[in-house]
N, C-alpha and C positions, 0 to 999 in steps of 0.2 A: 504494500499499500504506500502510495506517495505521501510524504510529509511536506509541509511548506505550501506556499501559495505562488501561483504564476503571476508575473507582472509583464505585460506586453506593451511596448511603446515605441515611439520614434525618438532617436537621439539626434540632436542637431549640433554641428560644430562649424563655426566660422573662424578660420585661423588668421594669424597676422600676415601671412604671405598673400592673402586675398586671391587664392587660386580657386575658390569656390565654396559653396555651402554643402557640407557633407550631411546626408540624411541616412540613418541606419534604422531599419525595422528590426527590432530585437525582442527577445523574451527571456525571462529568467525565472527559475524556480528557486525561491528563497526560503530557507528554513533557519531562523535565528538560533534554534536549539541544536543545530548540527555543527560539527567542527568545520565543515567546508563553507557553511552559510549559503553559498550559491551552489545548489545541488546539480542543476543543469542550466544550460543557456544555449541560445541559438541566434545566429545572425541570419535573418531570413532573406533580406534584400537590402540593397544600399545603392545610392547614387551620389554623384557630385554634380550639383547644379551650378552653372557658371554665374558669376556675379556680373551684372550689367556694367558696362564701362562707366556710365554716369555714376553708379553707386561706388565703383572702385575709387574714382576721383573724390567723391564726397567723403568716403570713409578715411582716405588718406589725409584730406584737408581738415577733418573734423576736430582733431586735437588743438588746432589753432583757431577754430571758429568761435562763435558766440554761444551763449546759453540757449538762445532761441534756435540756433542751428542744431544743437545737441538734442533739444526737446523734440523738434520736428523729426529728426532722423530716428530717434528712439521709437516714436509711434509708427512712422511710415515703414521702417524696417520690420517691425513686428507684424504689420499687416501684410507686407510682401511675403514674409516667410510663412504666414498662415495660409495664404493662397497657394504657395508652392507645396506646402504639406498636403493641402486638399488635392492638388494634382497628383502628387506622389501616391496618396492613398487610393485614388481612382485607378492609376496605372497598375498598382500591385494588388488591388482588391483587399486592402487591409483595413481593420477597424481597431486602431490602437486605443488602449485605455488612458494613455497620457502622451504628451510630447515633452521631452526634457531638452531644454535649450541652454547652451552655454552663453549665447549672446556674443556680440563682437566687442572685443576689448578696445576701449578708447584711452582710458587712464588706468595705470596700475602703480599705485604709490602706497604699498602696505605700511611703509614707515610713517605715513601720514594718516593711516587708518582708512585709505580709500582704494577701491578697485571698482572701476565703472565699466559695465558691459551694457551695450544698447541692443534693442530688439525687444520692445515692450511685450512682456508675458501676457498682459491683459489683452493687448491688440492681437497677439498671436492666438490666444484662446478664442477670442470673439470671431476672428476670421476663419479659424479651422473648425470650431465647434467641439474641440477636444480640450480637456483640462491640461494645463501647462505647469511644469515645474521649471523654475529658472532662478537666476541670482544665487548661484551656488557658493560664491566666494565670500559674500558679505559677512556671514556669521563668523567665519574663521578669522577674517581680518579684524572684526570687532573684538575678538578674543586675543588679539595680539599676534596672530599668525600672518604668514605671507599670502594665504589664500591660494597658494600654488606651490609646487605642481600637485595636481589631483590624480595624475596617471597611476600612482601606486595602488589605488583602489582596484583598477582593472588588473594590474600586475599581480596583486595578491590573490584576488578571487577568481580570475578567469584564466591566467597563464602561469600557473605555478611550475616550478622545476628549473628555473634559470637563475643565474647568479646576478646578472645585471639586465636592466631593461632600458633601452635607448629609444627615445622617440625623436625623429628628425622632421620637425615641421618648420614653420617660419622661425621659431626659436627651438633649439634642441634641449631636451632635458633627460636626466638619467635618474633611475631609482634602483635600490638594492636593499637587501636585509643584512644587517650586521649585528651579531650578538643578540639576535631576537628582536631587533628594532629596525623599522623601516626608515630609510633616508632617501630623500629625493631633492633635486635642485636643478635649476636651469644651468646649462653648460655655456650657452652663448648663442648668438644669432646663427641661423643656418640658411634655410631657403629664402628668407627675407633678403639676405645679402646676395646669394647666388642668383636669384631671379632678377634682382635689381641690376646686377652686372650683366646678365644675359641680355637684358633689354637694350644694352648698348649695341649689341649685334643684331637687334631686331628680332630677338627670340624671347618667348615667354619663360623658358628655362633651358638649362644646359643638359640636353638629353644624354643620359648615361654618363655625364661628366666629361664628354669628349673634348670640349674646349679647354676645360681645366687640365685634362691629361696632356694636352699639347703644350702647356706652359711649364714654368718652374717657379717654386716659391721665391718671393722677394723677401730676403732676410730682414731688411730694414723695416718693411711694412709688418712683417710677422712679429718683430720685436716690439713695435709700437702697440700692436693689438694686445699681445700677451702682457704688456706693462699696464694696461688699464686696470684700475683698482678693483673692479668687479671680479676679475679673474683670480685675484689673490684673496678674495673674501671667503670666509668659511661658511658652509651651509648652516641653517637654512637661508636660501637666497632665491630670488626670482627677478625676472627682467621686465621692464616696461618698454613697449615699442618705441616710445619717445626717446629713450636712452639710446636705442639702436640708431635712430635717425640722427641724433645729435652727436654721439660720440664715435660711432663705428662707420656709418656710411660715408661721412666726409673723408675718412682715411682711405677708403676704397675708391674714391672718385679721383684719385691722383692719376691723371692721364699721361704722366711721364712714365708710368709703368704699363707695359702692354696688357691688354685685357686678359689674355690667356694666363699671364703671370698673376694677375690679381685674383682670377678665379681659382687658380692653383693654390694661392696663398690662403684663400678662404677655406678651401678643403683641408689644407694642412693644419690650419689653426684649430678647426673643429676636431680633427683627428687627434691632434696633440692634447687638447683639453679633455677629450674623452678618456684617453689613456691616463692623463694626470688625475682625473677623478677616480678611476679605478685604483691607481697606485696610492694616492694620498688619503682617500676617504673610505675606500671599500674594504671588505673583509680580506684577511690573509688568504691567498689561494690554498685550497686543500684539494688538489687534483685539478683536472681541466676546468677552465673558466668558460662559461657559456653566456654570451651576450645576445639578448633578443632585441632585434632592431625592427622598428616600424616607422610609419609616416612616409610622406612623399619622398623624402631624401633617401629612403632605402632603395629607391630605383636608380640612384646615382652610383653607378658601378665603380667609378673612380674613387668616390668618397668612401664607399664600403671597403674597397681595397686598401685605402690609406688608413682607415680605422683598424682594419685587421692587422696591418703592418705595425702600427703603433702599439696596440694592446698585446701583441706577441712579445714585446720586450719585457712584460711583467710575468711571463710564464706561458704555459700551454693554454692558449686562449683562442676562441673561435667565435665569429659572428654567425648567428642563426637568423634566417629570414622566414617568417611565417607565410601562409598563403596570401594571395593577392588581396582578398577581401579584408583580411586583418591588417595588412600593411597600409591599405588606403583608408580604412574606416575604423581603426581602433579607437580614435578619439571620439567619434560619433557614438560608437558602441559604449565607450566609457560614460558619455552623457546619459545614455539610456540606463546604465547601471546606477549612476548617481541618482537619477529620477526614481528608479525602483526602490533604492535604499531610503530615499526621502519619504516615499509613500508607505514604506514598511516601518518607518520610525527608527531606522538604523543609522548610526554615524556614517557619514560619507566624506568627511574631511578629517584627515588623520593628523592629530596634533604632533605626533612624533616626527612627522615630515615637515609640517609648516611652521612649527615653533609656537603654536597657539597654546593657551593655558589649559585647554581640554579639547577632546574630540567634540565635533558638533554635527548635528543633523541639518545640513545646509540646504536652502532652497525655498523660494516663495511659491505658493500654489495658487493658480487662477483657475476657477471653474467656469 
């Protein structure tokens, strides 16, 4: 006889690289009284919907806009996503019990008690006709935490058996368990930088990392990047997109360095910081080290090759790539899991990861 309850919903994720809105139709059987907690789960269907060009510009410009701009975008984006969810449900014939939306991050200043994601949950619920769970970070930030990363929830309950978990999105983050405690933090910018540089060649992204592979690292640029204070900071820590725009992208816009070399430097910098995280903060290797990699950056063959090379210096280590659906939609799946935990009344923000004073059941619910 099955124990626990099934929660079926849509997980929505809009990342900092602005490469689309990920929607994942997923279901979880949750039993709070079992050791596993998540007894079964399924990713039934998923899509990445392109962000209209006018919205891309609007979202890029919003951090420097007015309060009026922010309020209008918040409501309008929620309505747009609600209509897109309706279309998704019709295409796939699904009737989810909830929609769990991360929202699109505009400001992330946990040191000031602020993390702002737009895409109104009320507007999303009204447009879709489905209850919405959103605003997952605020409770953790109010409790003194970073509000991020939240990926360890999926790592812990959906993908056990690995030593490290690397997510390569607009910003890359890593998570792992050491002495029975989970640690996770942002490593640095990833696709945000790689895609920005690729646009100089008229490309949305560097397919397979081919342009980067044709270059060589610029040591001066690499030294400048690794000297930034964030990279010397101990976890818990997380990044704001504004920091990337102010502190990192201007260094990469040095046209005196060939584009292929700048791309190669970006790859090398992330690979170096990944190995550094394993070496300085991770558990002591006890046999072969297994690193689980996901996110759009996992398709960058050259990046994965350089990460593999760097982590091999700490012992017998290997990068493992899951199937395509998990690589592309792990974060949307994570949102679905966070929504299910919220509705089940279970903590979905882990204080041991974020530095908050306690675990919290994060998320506002709109019916």
